[in-house]
TIKOL-942203 format. One record per residue (C-alpha): z, x, y; residue number from 0; residue in one letter. Coordinates in steps of 0.001 Angstrom, whole numbers, plus 500000, padded with zeros to 6 digits. Example, Ala and Ser with C-alpha at 12.3 -4.5 7.8 and 13.67 -1.06 7.14 Angstrom:
       Z       X       Y  seq  type
  507800  512300  495500    0     A
  507140  513670  498940    1     S
//
This chain:
       Z       X       Y  seq  type
  710469  775120  860771    0     M
  708819  776977  857806    1     D
  705253  777963  857617    2     C
  702809  780286  855785    3     D
  701459  781990  858893    4     V
  702970  782158  862387    5     A
  700897  783344  865244    6     V
  702688  784665  868360    7     L
  700300  784001  871370    8     G
  697553  781524  871935    9     G
  694784  783740  873404   10     G
  691490  784699  871858   11     P
  693015  786698  869105   12     G
  695817  784305  868495   13     G
  694007  780893  868487   14     Y
  691280  782353  866281   15     T
  693718  783705  863814   16     A
  695517  780337  863719   17     A
  692429  778334  863211   18     I
  691048  780627  860520   19     R
  694404  780738  858599   20     A
  694548  776927  858724   21     A
  690844  776765  857505   22     Q
  691990  778918  854425   23     L
  694672  776465  853527   24     G
  697740  777932  855139   25     A
  700280  775990  857010   26     T
  699983  777510  860460   27     T
  702096  777519  863590   28     V
  701020  779034  866936   29     C
  703599  779876  869410   30     I
  702397  779875  873054   31     E
  704553  779754  876238   32     K
  701842  778872  878728   33     E
  701022  775209  879416   34     P
  697425  775692  878162   35     E
  696003  777441  875210   36     L
  693377  780215  875693   37     G
  695452  783189  876954   38     G
  694276  785431  879874   39     T
  690648  785139  878922   40     C
  690274  781331  879120   41     L
  692986  780659  881780   42     R
  692922  783530  884296   43     V
  690445  786108  883091   44     G
  686921  786034  881589   45     C
  686152  782292  881959   46     I
  687103  781669  885631   47     P
  685735  785067  886669   48     T
  682397  784431  885110   49     K
  682246  780925  886652   50     A
  682461  782741  890008   51     W
  679765  785201  888717   52     V
  677548  782125  888271   53     Q
  678215  781011  891801   54     T
  677444  784478  893155   55     A
  674148  784662  891169   56     F
  673171  781252  892548   57     A
  673748  782455  896115   58     L
  671614  785527  895343   59     K
  668800  783502  893940   60     E
  668805  781031  896766   61     A
  668842  783820  899356   62     G
  666550  786326  897793   63     E
  664298  784687  895193   64     T
  663688  780977  895728   65     F
  661366  781474  898701   66     A
  659277  784067  896818   67     K
  658837  781524  894002   68     L
  657690  778785  896527   69     G
  661078  776955  896582   70     V
  662295  776215  900077   71     Q
  665971  775288  900245   72     V
  667198  776793  903576   73     G
  669853  779402  904149   74     E
  672389  779399  901283   75     P
  676077  778867  902249   76     R
  679110  779196  900032   77     L
  681303  776184  899619   78     D
  684348  778054  898320   79     F
  686426  774939  897673   80     A
  683563  773418  895597   81     A
  683215  776684  893645   82     S
  686962  776755  892865   83     N
  686671  773096  891708   84     T
  683883  774116  889491   85     W
  685802  777120  888083   86     K
  688780  775026  887373   87     A
  686702  772427  885623   88     G
  685180  775041  883372   89     V
  688635  776416  882513   90     V
  690020  772920  881747   91     E
  687132  772126  879466   92     Q
  687562  775421  877493   93     M
  691360  775216  877153   94     T
  691224  771592  876078   95     K
  688579  772630  873572   96     G
  690982  774980  871947   97     V
  693724  772292  871818   98     A
  691236  769916  870181   99     S
  690434  772620  867553  100     L
  694037  773056  866788  101     F
  694362  769351  866171  102     K
  691213  769212  864048  103     A
  692287  772071  861803  104     N
  695981  771121  861524  105     G
  697487  774012  863592  106     V
  700799  773140  865046  107     E
  701333  774389  868535  108     W
  704912  775193  869352  109     V
  705366  775446  873135  110     K
  707839  778004  874257  111     G
  708482  781744  874406  112     E
  708752  783347  871053  113     G
  710691  786437  870026  114     R
  711105  788006  866537  115     F
  714674  788035  865318  116     T
  713831  789651  862093  117     D
  710890  790340  859734  118     A
  710461  786733  858834  119     S
  711699  784626  861755  120     T
  710586  783992  865373  121     I
  712998  782310  867683  122     A
  711499  780064  870267  123     V
  713195  779543  873700  124     E
  714220  775877  873939  125     G
  712816  775024  870538  126     G
  713203  775287  866794  127     E
  712963  778809  865233  128     E
  709905  779423  862965  129     V
  710278  781005  859600  130     R
  707049  782614  858232  131     F
  705584  784371  855185  132     K
  703082  786218  857416  133     S
  702777  786625  861159  134     A
  700064  787732  863594  135     V
  701099  789131  866881  136     V
  698594  788359  869649  137     A
  700599  788636  872850  138     T
  697773  790193  874912  139     G
  698155  792461  877935  140     S
  699214  792381  881578  141     F
  697860  793977  884739  142     P
  699286  797371  885616  143     M
  700602  798197  889009  144     R
  700931  801948  889911  145     P
  703990  803208  891877  146     P
  702327  803335  895278  147     I
  704434  802666  898226  148     P
  703672  799281  899717  149     G
  701846  797871  896729  150     L
  704486  795153  896439  151     D
  703043  793409  899392  152     S
  702051  789744  898849  153     S
  698612  790744  900206  154     R
  698166  793197  897098  155     C
  697107  790889  894206  156     V
  696075  791387  890629  157     D
  693077  789591  889057  158     S
  695175  786540  888474  159     T
  696237  786389  892177  160     G
  692640  786910  893358  161     L
  691314  784097  891106  162     L
  694016  781839  892868  163     A
  692749  782522  896368  164     Q
  691680  779437  898317  165     E
  689874  781434  901099  166     Q
  687471  784319  900949  167     V
  688935  787388  902518  168     P
  686939  788856  905283  169     R
  687705  792298  904225  170     R
  688657  793164  900557  171     L
  689683  796551  899213  172     V
  689432  796999  895484  173     V
  691798  799683  894010  174     L
  690113  800665  890807  175     G
  686434  801195  889968  176     G
  686720  799979  886275  177     G
  685081  796851  884846  178     I
  687521  794365  886512  179     I
  687351  796019  889923  180     G
  683580  796346  889917  181     C
  683086  792634  888795  182     E
  685198  791296  891565  183     F
  683616  793666  894037  184     A
  680152  792373  893181  185     S
  681369  788807  893344  186     I
  683086  788948  896654  187     F
  680261  790731  898396  188     Q
  678098  787842  897480  189     R
  680814  785580  898826  190     F
  680579  787318  902167  191     G
  683507  789691  902108  192     S
  683315  793258  903445  193     E
  684175  795128  900199  194     V
  685464  798594  899657  195     T
  686225  800256  896356  196     V
  688787  803145  896053  197     V
  688650  804944  892707  198     E
  690458  808232  891748  199     M
  687847  809237  889155  200     L
  684408  810781  890009  201     P
  682420  807625  888966  202     R
  682656  803909  888455  203     L
  683161  802409  884924  204     I
  683994  805951  883696  205     P
  683960  804941  880033  206     M
  680426  803796  879988  207     E
  677052  805677  879943  208     D
  676789  807998  882932  209     E
  673319  806782  883901  210     D
  674707  803196  883945  211     A
  677518  804211  886202  212     S
  675082  805950  888571  213     K
  672826  802981  888609  214     E
  675653  800546  889359  215     L
  676940  802764  892112  216     A
  673520  802983  893681  217     K
  672965  799245  893570  218     Q
  676469  798410  894880  219     L
  675889  800810  897717  220     G
  672551  799168  898619  221     R
  674421  795801  898889  222     R
  676769  797334  901525  223     G
  679808  797911  899223  224     I
  681625  800991  900357  225     Q
  682590  803366  897499  226     L
  685277  806019  897860  227     H
  685196  808010  894672  228     L
  687612  810769  893676  229     E
  690003  809316  896189  230     K
  693602  808425  895425  231     Q
  695386  805628  897206  232     C
  698642  807014  898622  233     T
  700230  804160  900549  234     Q
  699674  800558  901616  235     V
  701332  799060  904760  236     E
  701368  795710  906358  237     E
  699956  795294  909827  238     T
  700978  791825  910530  239     G
  697746  790085  909812  240     D
  696532  792402  907177  241     G
  696888  795691  905348  242     L
  696246  799362  906127  243     R
  695321  801334  903064  244     V
  695924  805112  903047  245     H
  693891  807152  900634  246     F
  692191  810568  900132  247     G
  693089  813242  902639  248     E
  694497  811219  905524  249     G
  691788  808457  905350  250     E
  692690  804885  906176  251     T
  691051  801546  906296  252     L
  692106  797984  907186  253     D
  691717  794861  905089  254     C
  692930  791325  904653  255     D
  693517  791543  900904  256     L
  693762  794199  898253  257     M
  692824  793655  894556  258     L
  694806  796091  892378  259     V
  692626  796599  889296  260     A
  693878  799871  887732  261     V
  693840  798683  884052  262     G
  695949  796457  881789  263     R
  698928  797441  879517  264     A
  699710  795808  876016  265     P
  702296  793083  876125  266     A
  704707  794507  873468  267     V
  708075  794695  875168  268     E
  710592  791833  874961  269     G
  709111  790092  871982  270     I
  711545  791512  869312  271     G
  709147  793941  867560  272     L
  712187  796319  867076  273     E
  714013  793497  865296  274     A
  711078  792981  863026  275     A
  710677  796600  862287  276     G
  707126  796816  863755  277     V
  706190  800203  865205  278     E
  704626  800128  868634  279     F
  704189  802284  871822  280     D
  704606  800613  875287  281     R
  701429  802232  876438  282     R
  699220  802302  873372  283     A
  700331  799013  871858  284     G
  701241  798015  868331  285     I
  700049  800315  865462  286     S
  697702  798508  863127  287     S
  695030  799564  860634  288     D
  691548  798288  860041  289     E
  693069  795267  858200  290     H
  695218  794789  861363  291     R
  698331  795372  859339  292     R
  701265  796753  861247  293     T
  703989  798982  859847  294     S
  705428  795791  858288  295     V
  702771  794770  855640  296     P
  702985  791007  856235  297     H
  702863  791306  860035  298     I
  699495  791777  861669  299     Y
  698505  792628  865381  300     A
  695294  791611  867138  301     V
  693678  791863  870506  302     G
  694926  793650  873620  303     D
  698490  794211  872252  304     C
  697094  796139  869291  305     A
  695831  798966  871388  306     G
  692204  798850  870466  307     Y
  689523  797233  872612  308     W
  690592  795003  875408  309     Q
  687864  792519  874974  310     L
  688043  788864  874017  311     A
  685294  789113  871405  312     H
  686972  791993  869660  313     T
  690167  789839  869596  314     A
  688188  787020  868106  315     F
  687070  789144  865243  316     R
  690347  790819  864748  317     E
  692059  787351  864567  318     G
  689696  786300  861811  319     E
  690287  789531  859923  320     V
  694135  789273  860253  321     A
  694101  785651  859173  322     A
  692070  786310  856153  323     E
  694244  789152  854934  324     N
  697287  787161  855606  325     A
  695935  784552  853331  326     C
  695296  786927  850501  327     G
  691659  787798  851132  328     H
  690218  791314  851867  329     E
  688666  791900  855320  330     A
  688324  794829  857727  331     V
  687181  795189  861363  332     V
  684013  797336  861787  333     D
  684217  798592  865341  334     A
  680638  800266  865136  335     R
  678890  797372  866771  336     G
  681245  796254  869594  337     V
  679312  794975  872585  338     P
  680537  795974  875987  339     R
  679303  793467  878600  340     P
  679987  794002  882361  341     I
  679249  791077  884706  342     Y
  678385  792953  887844  343     T
  675116  792498  889676  344     D
  673101  794149  888181  345     P
  674657  793297  884788  346     E
  675454  796174  882381  347     I
  675685  795907  878580  348     A
  676115  798565  875896  349     S
  676722  798789  872220  350     V
  677270  801879  870084  351     G
  677326  805346  871523  352     L
  676584  806400  874938  353     T
  674016  809105  875503  354     E
  676793  811722  876119  355     A
  678640  810664  872966  356     E
  675495  810761  870883  357     A
  674722  814358  871988  358     R
  678286  815430  871433  359     E
  678228  814105  867867  360     Q
  674535  814886  866892  361     Y
  673661  817807  869157  362     G
  669859  818391  869456  363     D
  669102  815661  866966  364     D
  669082  812913  869539  365     V
  666105  811138  871152  366     A
  666350  808688  874091  367     V
  663818  806217  875472  368     G
  664181  804408  878787  369     V
  662160  801399  879724  370     F
  662221  800114  883335  371     P
  662413  796458  884218  372     W
  659624  796903  886677  373     V
  657264  797099  883747  374     A
  658534  793934  882183  375     N
  656506  790821  883011  376     A
  659397  788337  882685  377     R
  661589  790436  884944  378     A
  658855  790628  887538  379     V
  658516  786769  887354  380     M
  662212  786343  887892  381     Q
  662278  788929  890808  382     N
  664877  790880  888734  383     E
  663430  794457  888368  384     T
  666484  796603  889017  385     T
  667605  798725  886093  386     G
  666242  799625  882611  387     W
  667002  799630  878888  388     V
  667896  802831  877140  389     K
  667588  803315  873438  390     S
  669446  806124  871675  391     I
  668853  807363  868149  392     H
  669238  810434  865927  393     E
  666013  812057  864982  394     T
  666812  813215  861374  395     R
  666851  809667  859761  396     Y
  665962  807720  862924  397     G
  669179  805695  862826  398     E
  669777  803724  865972  399     L
  672993  805062  867662  400     L
  673281  803038  870871  401     G
  671761  800708  873364  402     L
  672565  800804  877087  403     V
  671087  798266  879393  404     M
  671335  797672  883124  405     V
  669535  794563  884566  406     G
  668925  790820  884209  407     P
  670620  788911  881465  408     H
  671447  792011  879497  409     V
  675030  790710  878558  410     T
  673220  788031  876603  411     D
  670582  790371  875075  412     M
  672999  792983  873755  413     V
  673491  790986  870662  414     E
  670236  792328  869399  415     A
  671714  795858  869455  416     G
  674909  794535  867767  417     V
  672924  793239  864829  418     V
  670799  796334  864662  419     A
  673868  798742  864525  420     L
  675732  796530  862056  421     D
  672676  796590  859830  422     A
  672326  800429  860248  423     E
  668752  799812  861444  424     A
  666445  802660  862454  425     T
  664788  802832  865832  426     V
  661453  802268  863956  427     E
  662745  798949  862786  428     T
  663581  797876  866354  429     V
  660309  799269  867804  430     A
  658078  797908  865210  431     D
  659611  794352  865160  432     G
  657698  791681  866998  433     M
  659221  790733  870334  434     A
  658169  787370  871927  435     P
  656051  787745  874996  436     H
  656680  787402  877912  437     P
  660548  787798  877491  438     T
  663183  790148  878806  439     L
  664034  790952  875195  440     S
  660703  792890  874911  441     E
  662326  795698  876826  442     A
  664594  796528  873776  443     I
  661455  797040  871603  444     K
  659677  798854  874416  445     E
  662658  801289  874894  446     A
  662447  802087  871136  447     G
  658735  802787  871588  448     L
  659348  805144  874460  449     V
  662020  806966  872373  450     A
  659403  807418  869586  451     L
  656833  808680  872049  452     G
  654731  805607  871597  453     R
  655068  803708  874860  454     P
  652489  800979  875414  455     I
  653447  799268  878720  456     H
  654627  802183  880857  457     I
  652163  804093  883054  458     P
  651786  807742  882211  459     P
  653802  808878  885207  460     K
  656810  807034  883939  461     R
  656743  808308  880389  462     R
  658996  811176  881216  463     A
  661829  808804  880718  464     T
  661644  809488  877010  465     A
  663667  812514  876270  466     K
  664888  814290  873204  467     A
//
C-alpha cells in the first residue's frame, strides 16, 4: 500500500495529523492497533476521567450547594454502575466521532501494530505493509511503574486499571502527587473512598505555581484526603484482602487498592525507529524540532512520544504542524501559550510562566496581582469561592507573562490567557478590557487591575495581594 503520509498511532496527535494531511490533499493512512481510535486520551485517559470528574462535581453540588440555592433533592448517593455506563457512553461517542472524521476526510485506517522496517516503509502485523513519502510518529506514552517490591500485585493499578474498576474501593492509596494522582484522589474522595496520597517530593503538582500547589494541598486536606509529602514508598505487600503500603521511615497503611501514578514514559521502543534512522531516547522520547521534524527530515514526531508536553491539546497542535510541513507548507509550534488544566476540586489552570519562573527570568521587574473568588459575584452565587486568580507581568513594558488560577471553571477560562499570551498582550490590555458582569471571567480582568495597583472590587484589607 502506497501513500503520501503515513501516521503511526491514532491518538490526539496522530488522528489530527492524519485528518489535516488529508485536508491538504495527501493520500493518508493511519495505523492504529487498538480497536478504537482516539488513543489514551479518548479511550482510557482524559475523556473517561473527566466524565468521572463531572459525576464527582454533581455529587458535590447536590450535597453542598443545592439546598443553599433552595433546591431540595435529598441526600445524594453515588450509583457507580450508572456513572460507569455514562463514562463508557461518552468514550464511545468520542471515539466513533474520530472514525467518522476519518471517513469524511478520506483517511484510511489500517488496523494493526505498525513497525518501521526502513525510512520509507511501515510493516503492519497481520496486514499489508505501508510505503510512504512522509510519516508522522504519534505512538503516545505509557504509565511508568517504579521498581518497588510488591508493586506487581493485581491490587496495584495504573490509571487505565483504575478506570476499569466496577466497585469503589473503601480505602485508596495514590502513589504520586502529580496531575493524574491528584485528579483521581479528588474524584474518589467524592465517590466515598478514604484516600491517601504518598508523594516523594515536598509538594503536590511540583511543576506548577507554588501557590497553586499550596492551595490544592490545603483544600484536599480539608476534604479529609491524607497527604504524606516527602515520603517514599519502599514496599507493598498483600494482606489477603488488601494491601499494606510501607513508606517513609517505617510508616505503614492498609488499603484495598493502590493507584500507581508516578508519570508516563514515551512509547518509542519496539516500533522500528532504529531501522528508520530516527534518533530517540527511551526516557526523553523522539528528538524533533519546532517543525516536529526528526533526525530523518521526512519523518515527524508529535505528542507524548516526542518528549515535549504530555497534553492532548499540545498533541493536537503538533499533529497539525507536522501534517502541514509534511505536505510542503511551513508551520511551527509556539509553546509560549500552552494551557495547563488540572481537573481537581478545586480546579487549577495555568498558562505561561509561574511566578517563580517569572522572577527567575526577569528578577525584580515582575509584578503580581491576586484576585480572590470571594470577591466575585458569580462565584458567590455558585457557592464556589475557594481559590483565586493570579496575574503575572513584567514591569518594564507591561507584557503579560503568566496566568495562574485556582477555583471554579478555571480550566474553561484559561483560554483567555492563551489568547493574550499568543498576542503578546500587556497586562493593561487585559485589565482595561470590558469583562461581562456578573461572570467568573471578570476575575481575570480584576487580577490584572490588582497587579497594576488599581483594584476596584477588593476591600482595602485584601489589597496586599498585589505584589511586585
